[in-house]
PyMOL commands that place a pseudoatom at each C-alpha (Angstrom):
pseudoatom trace, name=CA, resn=MET, resi=1, chain=A, elem=C, hetatm=0, pos=[-0.160, 0.036, 0.178]
pseudoatom trace, name=CA, resn=ASN, resi=2, chain=A, elem=C, hetatm=0, pos=[1.412, 3.307, -1.100]
pseudoatom trace, name=CA, resn=THR, resi=3, chain=A, elem=C, hetatm=0, pos=[-0.365, 5.166, 1.396]
pseudoatom trace, name=CA, resn=LYS, resi=4, chain=A, elem=C, hetatm=0, pos=[-0.345, 6.344, 4.785]
pseudoatom trace, name=CA, resn=PRO, resi=5, chain=A, elem=C, hetatm=0, pos=[-3.448, 4.348, 7.346]
pseudoatom trace, name=CA, resn=ASP, resi=6, chain=A, elem=C, hetatm=0, pos=[-4.860, 8.390, 7.869]
pseudoatom trace, name=CA, resn=GLU, resi=7, chain=A, elem=C, hetatm=0, pos=[-5.282, 8.281, 4.246]
pseudoatom trace, name=CA, resn=ILE, resi=8, chain=A, elem=C, hetatm=0, pos=[-7.286, 5.933, 3.698]
pseudoatom trace, name=CA, resn=TYR, resi=9, chain=A, elem=C, hetatm=0, pos=[-11.122, 5.911, 3.079]
pseudoatom trace, name=CA, resn=ALA, resi=10, chain=A, elem=C, hetatm=0, pos=[-12.035, 2.523, 3.113]
pseudoatom trace, name=CA, resn=VAL, resi=11, chain=A, elem=C, hetatm=0, pos=[-11.489, -0.502, 1.991]
pseudoatom trace, name=CA, resn=ILE, resi=12, chain=A, elem=C, hetatm=0, pos=[-13.741, -2.273, -0.646]
pseudoatom trace, name=CA, resn=GLY, resi=13, chain=A, elem=C, hetatm=0, pos=[-14.111, -5.946, -1.757]
pseudoatom trace, name=CA, resn=GLU, resi=14, chain=A, elem=C, hetatm=0, pos=[-16.099, -6.916, -5.136]
pseudoatom trace, name=CA, resn=PHE, resi=15, chain=A, elem=C, hetatm=0, pos=[-17.824, -10.121, -4.887]
pseudoatom trace, name=CA, resn=GLU, resi=16, chain=A, elem=C, hetatm=0, pos=[-19.282, -12.429, -7.956]
pseudoatom trace, name=CA, resn=THR, resi=17, chain=A, elem=C, hetatm=0, pos=[-23.159, -12.787, -6.591]
pseudoatom trace, name=CA, resn=PRO, resi=18, chain=A, elem=C, hetatm=0, pos=[-25.512, -10.691, -4.321]
pseudoatom trace, name=CA, resn=GLU, resi=19, chain=A, elem=C, hetatm=0, pos=[-25.784, -13.682, -2.264]
pseudoatom trace, name=CA, resn=ALA, resi=20, chain=A, elem=C, hetatm=0, pos=[-22.557, -13.285, -1.676]
pseudoatom trace, name=CA, resn=LEU, resi=21, chain=A, elem=C, hetatm=0, pos=[-22.415, -9.962, -0.405]
pseudoatom trace, name=CA, resn=VAL, resi=22, chain=A, elem=C, hetatm=0, pos=[-25.541, -10.161, 1.755]
pseudoatom trace, name=CA, resn=GLU, resi=23, chain=A, elem=C, hetatm=0, pos=[-23.403, -13.346, 3.583]
pseudoatom trace, name=CA, resn=ALA, resi=24, chain=A, elem=C, hetatm=0, pos=[-19.871, -10.763, 3.816]
pseudoatom trace, name=CA, resn=VAL, resi=25, chain=A, elem=C, hetatm=0, pos=[-22.318, -7.764, 4.775]
pseudoatom trace, name=CA, resn=TRP, resi=26, chain=A, elem=C, hetatm=0, pos=[-23.607, -9.802, 8.127]
pseudoatom trace, name=CA, resn=ALA, resi=27, chain=A, elem=C, hetatm=0, pos=[-20.161, -11.676, 8.367]
pseudoatom trace, name=CA, resn=ALA, resi=28, chain=A, elem=C, hetatm=0, pos=[-18.536, -8.126, 8.523]
pseudoatom trace, name=CA, resn=ARG, resi=29, chain=A, elem=C, hetatm=0, pos=[-20.910, -6.742, 10.941]
pseudoatom trace, name=CA, resn=ARG, resi=30, chain=A, elem=C, hetatm=0, pos=[-20.212, -9.752, 13.089]
pseudoatom trace, name=CA, resn=GLU, resi=31, chain=A, elem=C, hetatm=0, pos=[-16.705, -8.927, 13.304]
pseudoatom trace, name=CA, resn=GLY, resi=32, chain=A, elem=C, hetatm=0, pos=[-17.429, -5.498, 14.378]
pseudoatom trace, name=CA, resn=TYR, resi=33, chain=A, elem=C, hetatm=0, pos=[-17.374, -3.433, 11.466]
pseudoatom trace, name=CA, resn=ARG, resi=34, chain=A, elem=C, hetatm=0, pos=[-20.056, -0.502, 11.898]
pseudoatom trace, name=CA, resn=LYS, resi=35, chain=A, elem=C, hetatm=0, pos=[-19.514, 1.775, 8.448]
pseudoatom trace, name=CA, resn=LEU, resi=36, chain=A, elem=C, hetatm=0, pos=[-20.616, -0.381, 5.949]
pseudoatom trace, name=CA, resn=ASP, resi=37, chain=A, elem=C, hetatm=0, pos=[-21.887, -0.426, 2.696]
pseudoatom trace, name=CA, resn=ALA, resi=38, chain=A, elem=C, hetatm=0, pos=[-23.194, -1.959, -0.415]
pseudoatom trace, name=CA, resn=LEU, resi=39, chain=A, elem=C, hetatm=0, pos=[-22.748, -1.179, -4.342]
pseudoatom trace, name=CA, resn=SER, resi=40, chain=A, elem=C, hetatm=0, pos=[-24.987, -2.651, -6.742]
pseudoatom trace, name=CA, resn=PRO, resi=41, chain=A, elem=C, hetatm=0, pos=[-26.504, -2.532, -10.480]
pseudoatom trace, name=CA, resn=PHE, resi=42, chain=A, elem=C, hetatm=0, pos=[-29.978, -3.554, -9.169]
pseudoatom trace, name=CA, resn=PRO, resi=43, chain=A, elem=C, hetatm=0, pos=[-31.409, -4.171, -5.880]
pseudoatom trace, name=CA, resn=ILE, resi=44, chain=A, elem=C, hetatm=0, pos=[-30.913, -6.538, -2.819]
pseudoatom trace, name=CA, resn=HIS, resi=45, chain=A, elem=C, hetatm=0, pos=[-33.469, -8.234, -1.177]
pseudoatom trace, name=CA, resn=GLY, resi=46, chain=A, elem=C, hetatm=0, pos=[-32.269, -8.740, 2.212]
pseudoatom trace, name=CA, resn=ILE, resi=47, chain=A, elem=C, hetatm=0, pos=[-29.033, -5.968, 1.853]
pseudoatom trace, name=CA, resn=ASP, resi=48, chain=A, elem=C, hetatm=0, pos=[-30.931, -3.078, 3.990]
pseudoatom trace, name=CA, resn=GLU, resi=49, chain=A, elem=C, hetatm=0, pos=[-31.312, -5.807, 7.588]
pseudoatom trace, name=CA, resn=ALA, resi=50, chain=A, elem=C, hetatm=0, pos=[-27.625, -6.828, 7.099]
pseudoatom trace, name=CA, resn=LEU, resi=51, chain=A, elem=C, hetatm=0, pos=[-26.159, -3.594, 6.800]
pseudoatom trace, name=CA, resn=GLY, resi=52, chain=A, elem=C, hetatm=0, pos=[-28.195, -2.435, 10.002]
pseudoatom trace, name=CA, resn=HIS, resi=53, chain=A, elem=C, hetatm=0, pos=[-30.447, 0.630, 8.065]
pseudoatom trace, name=CA, resn=GLY, resi=54, chain=A, elem=C, hetatm=0, pos=[-33.682, 1.248, 10.146]
pseudoatom trace, name=CA, resn=ARG, resi=55, chain=A, elem=C, hetatm=0, pos=[-36.674, 2.246, 8.108]
pseudoatom trace, name=CA, resn=SER, resi=56, chain=A, elem=C, hetatm=0, pos=[-37.070, 4.897, 5.838]
pseudoatom trace, name=CA, resn=ARG, resi=57, chain=A, elem=C, hetatm=0, pos=[-37.794, 8.516, 7.595]
pseudoatom trace, name=CA, resn=LEU, resi=58, chain=A, elem=C, hetatm=0, pos=[-39.076, 9.425, 4.169]
pseudoatom trace, name=CA, resn=GLY, resi=59, chain=A, elem=C, hetatm=0, pos=[-42.875, 8.476, 4.318]
pseudoatom trace, name=CA, resn=PHE, resi=60, chain=A, elem=C, hetatm=0, pos=[-42.707, 11.433, 7.167]
pseudoatom trace, name=CA, resn=ILE, resi=61, chain=A, elem=C, hetatm=0, pos=[-41.550, 13.781, 5.611]
pseudoatom trace, name=CA, resn=VAL, resi=62, chain=A, elem=C, hetatm=0, pos=[-44.464, 13.285, 2.348]
pseudoatom trace, name=CA, resn=ALA, resi=63, chain=A, elem=C, hetatm=0, pos=[-46.891, 12.571, 5.025]
pseudoatom trace, name=CA, resn=ALA, resi=64, chain=A, elem=C, hetatm=0, pos=[-46.238, 15.992, 6.425]
pseudoatom trace, name=CA, resn=MET, resi=65, chain=A, elem=C, hetatm=0, pos=[-45.601, 17.598, 3.602]
pseudoatom trace, name=CA, resn=GLY, resi=66, chain=A, elem=C, hetatm=0, pos=[-49.600, 16.519, 2.418]
pseudoatom trace, name=CA, resn=VAL, resi=67, chain=A, elem=C, hetatm=0, pos=[-50.970, 17.531, 5.316]
pseudoatom trace, name=CA, resn=ILE, resi=68, chain=A, elem=C, hetatm=0, pos=[-49.525, 20.786, 5.102]
pseudoatom trace, name=CA, resn=GLY, resi=69, chain=A, elem=C, hetatm=0, pos=[-50.578, 21.361, 1.414]
pseudoatom trace, name=CA, resn=ALA, resi=70, chain=A, elem=C, hetatm=0, pos=[-54.442, 20.794, 2.473]
pseudoatom trace, name=CA, resn=THR, resi=71, chain=A, elem=C, hetatm=0, pos=[-54.618, 22.587, 5.589]
pseudoatom trace, name=CA, resn=ALA, resi=72, chain=A, elem=C, hetatm=0, pos=[-53.350, 25.608, 3.485]
pseudoatom trace, name=CA, resn=ALA, resi=73, chain=A, elem=C, hetatm=0, pos=[-55.584, 24.561, 0.165]
pseudoatom trace, name=CA, resn=LEU, resi=74, chain=A, elem=C, hetatm=0, pos=[-58.237, 25.062, 3.187]
pseudoatom trace, name=CA, resn=LEU, resi=75, chain=A, elem=C, hetatm=0, pos=[-57.525, 28.139, 4.490]
pseudoatom trace, name=CA, resn=LEU, resi=76, chain=A, elem=C, hetatm=0, pos=[-56.263, 29.854, 1.804]
pseudoatom trace, name=CA, resn=GLN, resi=77, chain=A, elem=C, hetatm=0, pos=[-59.873, 28.670, 0.256]
pseudoatom trace, name=CA, resn=TRP, resi=78, chain=A, elem=C, hetatm=0, pos=[-61.854, 29.840, 3.785]
pseudoatom trace, name=CA, resn=TRP, resi=79, chain=A, elem=C, hetatm=0, pos=[-60.014, 33.131, 3.700]
pseudoatom trace, name=CA, resn=THR, resi=80, chain=A, elem=C, hetatm=0, pos=[-60.443, 34.307, 0.396]
pseudoatom trace, name=CA, resn=GLY, resi=81, chain=A, elem=C, hetatm=0, pos=[-64.189, 33.368, 0.333]
pseudoatom trace, name=CA, resn=ALA, resi=82, chain=A, elem=C, hetatm=0, pos=[-65.050, 34.039, 3.823]
pseudoatom trace, name=CA, resn=VAL, resi=83, chain=A, elem=C, hetatm=0, pos=[-62.574, 36.711, 5.284]
pseudoatom trace, name=CA, resn=ASP, resi=84, chain=A, elem=C, hetatm=0, pos=[-60.868, 38.673, 2.523]
pseudoatom trace, name=CA, resn=TYR, resi=85, chain=A, elem=C, hetatm=0, pos=[-63.630, 39.052, -0.524]
pseudoatom trace, name=CA, resn=PRO, resi=86, chain=A, elem=C, hetatm=0, pos=[-66.440, 37.120, 0.968]
pseudoatom trace, name=CA, resn=LEU, resi=87, chain=A, elem=C, hetatm=0, pos=[-68.689, 38.187, -2.392]
pseudoatom trace, name=CA, resn=VAL, resi=88, chain=A, elem=C, hetatm=0, pos=[-73.231, 36.771, -2.391]
pseudoatom trace, name=CA, resn=ILE, resi=89, chain=A, elem=C, hetatm=0, pos=[-73.332, 34.696, -5.261]
pseudoatom trace, name=CA, resn=GLY, resi=90, chain=A, elem=C, hetatm=0, pos=[-76.544, 32.912, -6.032]
pseudoatom trace, name=CA, resn=GLY, resi=91, chain=A, elem=C, hetatm=0, pos=[-76.906, 32.508, -2.832]
pseudoatom trace, name=CA, resn=LYS, resi=92, chain=A, elem=C, hetatm=0, pos=[-74.093, 30.199, -1.786]
pseudoatom trace, name=CA, resn=PRO, resi=93, chain=A, elem=C, hetatm=0, pos=[-72.177, 30.400, 1.503]
pseudoatom trace, name=CA, resn=PHE, resi=94, chain=A, elem=C, hetatm=0, pos=[-69.005, 31.964, 1.651]
pseudoatom trace, name=CA, resn=PHE, resi=95, chain=A, elem=C, hetatm=0, pos=[-66.754, 29.204, 2.260]
pseudoatom trace, name=CA, resn=ALA, resi=96, chain=A, elem=C, hetatm=0, pos=[-68.435, 25.834, 1.132]
pseudoatom trace, name=CA, resn=PHE, resi=97, chain=A, elem=C, hetatm=0, pos=[-66.253, 22.503, 2.230]
pseudoatom trace, name=CA, resn=GLU, resi=98, chain=A, elem=C, hetatm=0, pos=[-67.951, 20.427, -0.730]
pseudoatom trace, name=CA, resn=PHE, resi=99, chain=A, elem=C, hetatm=0, pos=[-66.216, 22.893, -3.265]
pseudoatom trace, name=CA, resn=SER, resi=100, chain=A, elem=C, hetatm=0, pos=[-63.526, 22.836, -2.142]
pseudoatom trace, name=CA, resn=ILE, resi=101, chain=A, elem=C, hetatm=0, pos=[-62.049, 18.805, -2.149]
pseudoatom trace, name=CA, resn=PRO, resi=102, chain=A, elem=C, hetatm=0, pos=[-60.422, 19.380, -5.857]
pseudoatom trace, name=CA, resn=ILE, resi=103, chain=A, elem=C, hetatm=0, pos=[-58.468, 22.000, -4.692]
pseudoatom trace, name=CA, resn=THR, resi=104, chain=A, elem=C, hetatm=0, pos=[-57.600, 20.592, -1.843]
pseudoatom trace, name=CA, resn=PHE, resi=105, chain=A, elem=C, hetatm=0, pos=[-56.763, 17.666, -3.431]
pseudoatom trace, name=CA, resn=GLU, resi=106, chain=A, elem=C, hetatm=0, pos=[-54.218, 18.916, -6.133]
pseudoatom trace, name=CA, resn=LEU, resi=107, chain=A, elem=C, hetatm=0, pos=[-52.132, 20.750, -3.369]
pseudoatom trace, name=CA, resn=THR, resi=108, chain=A, elem=C, hetatm=0, pos=[-51.931, 18.223, -1.154]
pseudoatom trace, name=CA, resn=VAL, resi=109, chain=A, elem=C, hetatm=0, pos=[-50.545, 15.875, -4.099]
pseudoatom trace, name=CA, resn=LEU, resi=110, chain=A, elem=C, hetatm=0, pos=[-48.020, 18.608, -4.884]
pseudoatom trace, name=CA, resn=LEU, resi=111, chain=A, elem=C, hetatm=0, pos=[-46.384, 19.721, -1.770]
pseudoatom trace, name=CA, resn=ALA, resi=112, chain=A, elem=C, hetatm=0, pos=[-46.077, 15.442, -1.048]
pseudoatom trace, name=CA, resn=ALA, resi=113, chain=A, elem=C, hetatm=0, pos=[-44.586, 15.167, -4.069]
pseudoatom trace, name=CA, resn=PHE, resi=114, chain=A, elem=C, hetatm=0, pos=[-42.448, 17.640, -3.250]
pseudoatom trace, name=CA, resn=GLY, resi=115, chain=A, elem=C, hetatm=0, pos=[-41.188, 16.893, -0.230]
pseudoatom trace, name=CA, resn=ALA, resi=116, chain=A, elem=C, hetatm=0, pos=[-41.112, 13.329, -2.032]
pseudoatom trace, name=CA, resn=VAL, resi=117, chain=A, elem=C, hetatm=0, pos=[-38.207, 15.001, -3.864]
pseudoatom trace, name=CA, resn=PHE, resi=118, chain=A, elem=C, hetatm=0, pos=[-36.300, 17.422, -2.261]
pseudoatom trace, name=CA, resn=GLY, resi=119, chain=A, elem=C, hetatm=0, pos=[-36.677, 14.882, 0.893]
pseudoatom trace, name=CA, resn=MET, resi=120, chain=A, elem=C, hetatm=0, pos=[-35.318, 12.451, -0.947]
pseudoatom trace, name=CA, resn=LEU, resi=121, chain=A, elem=C, hetatm=0, pos=[-32.070, 14.504, -2.161]
pseudoatom trace, name=CA, resn=ALA, resi=122, chain=A, elem=C, hetatm=0, pos=[-32.040, 15.424, 1.705]
pseudoatom trace, name=CA, resn=LEU, resi=123, chain=A, elem=C, hetatm=0, pos=[-32.068, 12.114, 2.823]
pseudoatom trace, name=CA, resn=ASN, resi=124, chain=A, elem=C, hetatm=0, pos=[-29.599, 10.374, 0.463]
pseudoatom trace, name=CA, resn=GLY, resi=125, chain=A, elem=C, hetatm=0, pos=[-26.886, 13.555, 0.754]
pseudoatom trace, name=CA, resn=LEU, resi=126, chain=A, elem=C, hetatm=0, pos=[-27.456, 14.049, -3.144]
pseudoatom trace, name=CA, resn=PRO, resi=127, chain=A, elem=C, hetatm=0, pos=[-26.307, 16.279, -4.985]
pseudoatom trace, name=CA, resn=ARG, resi=128, chain=A, elem=C, hetatm=0, pos=[-23.007, 14.616, -4.549]
pseudoatom trace, name=CA, resn=LEU, resi=129, chain=A, elem=C, hetatm=0, pos=[-20.133, 15.155, -7.458]
pseudoatom trace, name=CA, resn=TYR, resi=130, chain=A, elem=C, hetatm=0, pos=[-17.346, 13.642, -5.915]
pseudoatom trace, name=CA, resn=HIS, resi=131, chain=A, elem=C, hetatm=0, pos=[-16.902, 10.688, -3.369]
pseudoatom trace, name=CA, resn=PRO, resi=132, chain=A, elem=C, hetatm=0, pos=[-14.046, 9.005, -2.578]
pseudoatom trace, name=CA, resn=VAL, resi=133, chain=A, elem=C, hetatm=0, pos=[-15.351, 5.499, -3.439]
pseudoatom trace, name=CA, resn=PHE, resi=134, chain=A, elem=C, hetatm=0, pos=[-14.911, 6.572, -7.167]
pseudoatom trace, name=CA, resn=ASN, resi=135, chain=A, elem=C, hetatm=0, pos=[-11.309, 6.506, -6.533]
pseudoatom trace, name=CA, resn=TYR, resi=136, chain=A, elem=C, hetatm=0, pos=[-11.801, 2.240, -6.656]
pseudoatom trace, name=CA, resn=ALA, resi=137, chain=A, elem=C, hetatm=0, pos=[-10.017, 1.440, -9.473]
pseudoatom trace, name=CA, resn=ARG, resi=138, chain=A, elem=C, hetatm=0, pos=[-13.646, -1.357, -10.949]
pseudoatom trace, name=CA, resn=ILE, resi=139, chain=A, elem=C, hetatm=0, pos=[-15.821, 0.987, -9.519]
pseudoatom trace, name=CA, resn=ARG, resi=140, chain=A, elem=C, hetatm=0, pos=[-17.782, 1.163, -12.749]
pseudoatom trace, name=CA, resn=GLY, resi=141, chain=A, elem=C, hetatm=0, pos=[-18.774, -2.764, -12.518]
pseudoatom trace, name=CA, resn=ALA, resi=142, chain=A, elem=C, hetatm=0, pos=[-21.023, -1.656, -9.380]
pseudoatom trace, name=CA, resn=SER, resi=143, chain=A, elem=C, hetatm=0, pos=[-22.831, -0.715, -12.226]
pseudoatom trace, name=CA, resn=ASP, resi=144, chain=A, elem=C, hetatm=0, pos=[-23.432, -3.253, -14.349]
pseudoatom trace, name=CA, resn=ASP, resi=145, chain=A, elem=C, hetatm=0, pos=[-22.463, -6.600, -13.102]
pseudoatom trace, name=CA, resn=LYS, resi=146, chain=A, elem=C, hetatm=0, pos=[-20.426, -7.103, -9.928]
pseudoatom trace, name=CA, resn=PHE, resi=147, chain=A, elem=C, hetatm=0, pos=[-21.166, -6.562, -6.391]
pseudoatom trace, name=CA, resn=LEU, resi=148, chain=A, elem=C, hetatm=0, pos=[-19.304, -3.995, -3.639]
pseudoatom trace, name=CA, resn=LEU, resi=149, chain=A, elem=C, hetatm=0, pos=[-18.616, -4.263, -0.443]
pseudoatom trace, name=CA, resn=VAL, resi=150, chain=A, elem=C, hetatm=0, pos=[-17.441, -0.796, 0.992]
pseudoatom trace, name=CA, resn=MET, resi=151, chain=A, elem=C, hetatm=0, pos=[-15.621, -0.891, 4.753]
pseudoatom trace, name=CA, resn=GLU, resi=152, chain=A, elem=C, hetatm=0, pos=[-15.063, 2.773, 5.618]
pseudoatom trace, name=CA, resn=ARG, resi=153, chain=A, elem=C, hetatm=0, pos=[-12.763, 4.003, 7.833]
pseudoatom trace, name=CA, resn=SER, resi=154, chain=A, elem=C, hetatm=0, pos=[-14.051, 4.289, 11.584]
pseudoatom trace, name=CA, resn=GLY, resi=155, chain=A, elem=C, hetatm=0, pos=[-11.840, 5.741, 13.919]
pseudoatom trace, name=CA, resn=ASP, resi=156, chain=A, elem=C, hetatm=0, pos=[-8.081, 4.823, 15.119]
pseudoatom trace, name=CA, resn=SER, resi=157, chain=A, elem=C, hetatm=0, pos=[-8.947, 1.402, 15.444]
pseudoatom trace, name=CA, resn=PHE, resi=158, chain=A, elem=C, hetatm=0, pos=[-9.066, 0.634, 11.822]
pseudoatom trace, name=CA, resn=ARG, resi=159, chain=A, elem=C, hetatm=0, pos=[-6.455, -1.421, 10.040]
pseudoatom trace, name=CA, resn=ALA, resi=160, chain=A, elem=C, hetatm=0, pos=[-7.027, -1.739, 6.415]
pseudoatom trace, name=CA, resn=GLU, resi=161, chain=A, elem=C, hetatm=0, pos=[-4.434, -5.194, 6.488]
pseudoatom trace, name=CA, resn=ASP, resi=162, chain=A, elem=C, hetatm=0, pos=[-7.002, -6.522, 8.764]
pseudoatom trace, name=CA, resn=ALA, resi=163, chain=A, elem=C, hetatm=0, pos=[-9.755, -5.485, 6.573]
pseudoatom trace, name=CA, resn=LEU, resi=164, chain=A, elem=C, hetatm=0, pos=[-8.159, -6.279, 3.557]
pseudoatom trace, name=CA, resn=ARG, resi=165, chain=A, elem=C, hetatm=0, pos=[-7.636, -10.031, 5.197]
pseudoatom trace, name=CA, resn=LEU, resi=166, chain=A, elem=C, hetatm=0, pos=[-11.229, -10.276, 6.004]
pseudoatom trace, name=CA, resn=MET, resi=167, chain=A, elem=C, hetatm=0, pos=[-12.251, -9.444, 2.168]
pseudoatom trace, name=CA, resn=LYS, resi=168, chain=A, elem=C, hetatm=0, pos=[-10.430, -12.140, 1.445]
pseudoatom trace, name=CA, resn=GLU, resi=169, chain=A, elem=C, hetatm=0, pos=[-11.962, -14.201, 4.325]
pseudoatom trace, name=CA, resn=LEU, resi=170, chain=A, elem=C, hetatm=0, pos=[-15.299, -13.939, 2.955]
pseudoatom trace, name=CA, resn=GLY, resi=171, chain=A, elem=C, hetatm=0, pos=[-14.388, -14.555, -0.652]
pseudoatom trace, name=CA, resn=ALA, resi=172, chain=A, elem=C, hetatm=0, pos=[-14.011, -11.257, -2.208]
pseudoatom trace, name=CA, resn=ALA, resi=173, chain=A, elem=C, hetatm=0, pos=[-13.133, -11.924, -5.987]
pseudoatom trace, name=CA, resn=HIS, resi=174, chain=A, elem=C, hetatm=0, pos=[-10.106, -8.446, -5.247]
pseudoatom trace, name=CA, resn=ALA, resi=175, chain=A, elem=C, hetatm=0, pos=[-10.225, -5.758, -2.857]
pseudoatom trace, name=CA, resn=GLU, resi=176, chain=A, elem=C, hetatm=0, pos=[-8.528, -3.189, -2.273]
pseudoatom trace, name=CA, resn=ALA, resi=177, chain=A, elem=C, hetatm=0, pos=[-7.904, -0.128, 0.075]
pseudoatom trace, name=CA, resn=VAL, resi=178, chain=A, elem=C, hetatm=0, pos=[-9.094, 3.395, -1.337]
pseudoatom trace, name=CA, resn=PRO, resi=179, chain=A, elem=C, hetatm=0, pos=[-7.557, 6.418, -0.619]
pseudoatom trace, name=CA, resn=ALA, resi=180, chain=A, elem=C, hetatm=0, pos=[-9.693, 9.555, 0.376]
for i in range(1, 180): cmd.bond("trace and resi %d" % i, "trace and resi %d" % (i + 1))
show_as sticks, trace
zoom trace
């Protein structure tokens, strides 16, 4: 290795099958590694549990934005029709809930969609134009036919040699330390 230990970002191992990747993640967690990530060309069933990820908070963001949209639509229609500019037209009331349903629905969906898109971007830390994982020599395989396990350096106790040895023991076809 040509880099100093404190210049190592992670150790990346390449696996041939998604099953081998999931088993490697479980084994790495049993060995005490906690800052793990997996890169694959398609979603893998069970990888979230293996990595220790909980449920996404995105649903709460979308629901909150939908409630805000419905509330804003109803309040705006009520305030406009009953408070700010009340007009008596054909004996109709200043505000009727029945007539406000289409606009309320549209604003609910609009704000929930914005919450979904921008919440997903924020929770994923996007846009990110550079990441140290891109220094891995064979990173293109992650979008084609390879399954990568990333063991990020965490704390002073991380030793790249031990992580490389563990990757080989877990069956990695190729493993290398990636500089920061």
